[in-house]
C-alpha positions as CSV (number, residue, x, y, z in Angstrom):
1,M,-0.5,-78.2,6.8
2,G,2.4,-78.3,9.3
3,T,0.8,-81.1,11.4
4,R,-0.2,-83.0,8.4
5,F,3.6,-82.7,7.2
6,F,4.7,-84.2,10.4
7,H,2.4,-87.1,10.0
8,Y,3.7,-87.7,6.5
9,V,7.1,-87.7,7.7
10,R,6.5,-90.2,10.3
11,D,4.3,-92.4,8.1
12,P,6.3,-95.7,7.4
13,R,4.4,-96.4,4.1
14,V,6.0,-93.1,2.5
15,A,9.2,-94.0,0.7
16,T,12.5,-92.5,2.2
17,W,13.3,-90.7,-0.8
18,R,10.2,-88.7,-0.9
19,K,10.7,-87.7,2.7
20,L,14.3,-86.8,1.9
21,S,13.7,-84.7,-1.2
22,G,13.2,-81.4,0.8
23,L,16.2,-81.9,2.9
24,L,18.5,-82.8,0.0
25,A,17.2,-79.6,-1.9
26,V,18.3,-77.6,1.2
27,L,21.6,-79.3,1.4
28,Y,22.2,-78.5,-2.3
29,F,21.3,-74.9,-1.5
30,V,23.9,-74.7,1.3
31,S,26.6,-76.8,-0.5
32,P,29.4,-75.1,-2.2
33,V,29.3,-77.7,-5.0
34,D,26.7,-76.5,-7.6
35,A,25.7,-77.3,-11.1
36,I,26.2,-73.5,-11.8
37,P,28.7,-71.9,-9.2
38,D,27.5,-69.1,-7.1
39,F,30.1,-66.8,-8.1
40,I,28.4,-66.3,-11.4
41,P,26.4,-63.4,-10.4
42,L,22.7,-64.2,-11.4
43,L,22.9,-67.8,-12.9
44,G,24.4,-69.4,-9.9
45,W,21.6,-68.1,-7.5
46,L,18.9,-68.9,-10.0
47,D,19.9,-72.7,-10.0
48,D,19.6,-72.7,-6.3
49,L,16.3,-71.0,-6.3
50,G,15.1,-73.5,-8.9
51,V,16.1,-76.5,-7.0
52,L,14.4,-75.1,-3.8
53,S,11.2,-74.1,-5.5
54,A,11.0,-77.6,-7.2
55,A,11.4,-79.3,-4.1
56,A,8.9,-77.1,-2.2
57,F,6.3,-77.8,-4.9
58,F,6.9,-81.4,-4.8
59,M,6.6,-81.6,-1.0
60,V,3.5,-79.6,-1.0
61,R,1.8,-81.6,-3.7
62,E,3.0,-84.9,-1.9
63,V,1.5,-83.9,1.5
64,Q,-1.6,-82.8,-0.1
65,R,-2.0,-86.2,-2.0
66,W,-1.1,-88.3,1.0
67,R,-4.0,-90.0,2.8
68,P,-3.3,-91.0,6.6
69,G,-3.4,-94.6,7.2
70,T,-5.2,-96.5,9.9
71,L,-3.8,-98.6,12.8
72,A,-3.9,-102.4,12.4
73,G,-7.3,-103.8,13.4
74,E,-9.2,-100.4,12.8
75,P,-11.7,-100.1,9.8
76,E,-10.4,-97.6,7.1
77,L,-12.5,-94.3,7.2
78,D,-13.8,-94.0,3.7
79,G,-17.2,-92.3,4.6
80,L,-19.4,-95.2,4.1
81,P,-21.8,-96.2,6.9
82,R,-20.9,-99.5,8.4
83,D,-22.7,-102.5,10.3
84,E,-21.6,-104.1,13.6
85,Q,-19.0,-106.3,11.7
86,G,-17.5,-103.3,10.1
87,Q,-18.7,-104.1,6.5
88,P,-19.9,-101.0,4.5
89,R,-23.7,-100.7,4.3
90,V,-24.4,-99.4,0.8
91,P,-27.9,-99.3,-0.4
92,T,-28.3,-101.2,-3.7
93,L,-30.5,-100.2,-6.6
94,R,-31.8,-103.8,-7.1
95,R,-35.5,-104.5,-6.5
96,H,-36.1,-107.6,-4.4
97,S,-38.8,-109.8,-6.0
């Protein structure tokens, strides 16, 4: 998952806000400005934990859903057999008469 995450972050097709969501959650965690101040014993820590866990779930889901792109000029790997021109060779169910 770690290598996949680094490829996800370096992919120019992924929106910047999606890449930065995890970083922003960590910044919220270490920031002294909170929605609920940390000096309130339990609630102050729970909001930080909620933001971090929501960002972690979001990032894991995004990286799992992400499909790596291909370089320009390369055929996309979709599991279909291809001919010499790069066109998919899919058997048809039509009968030739």
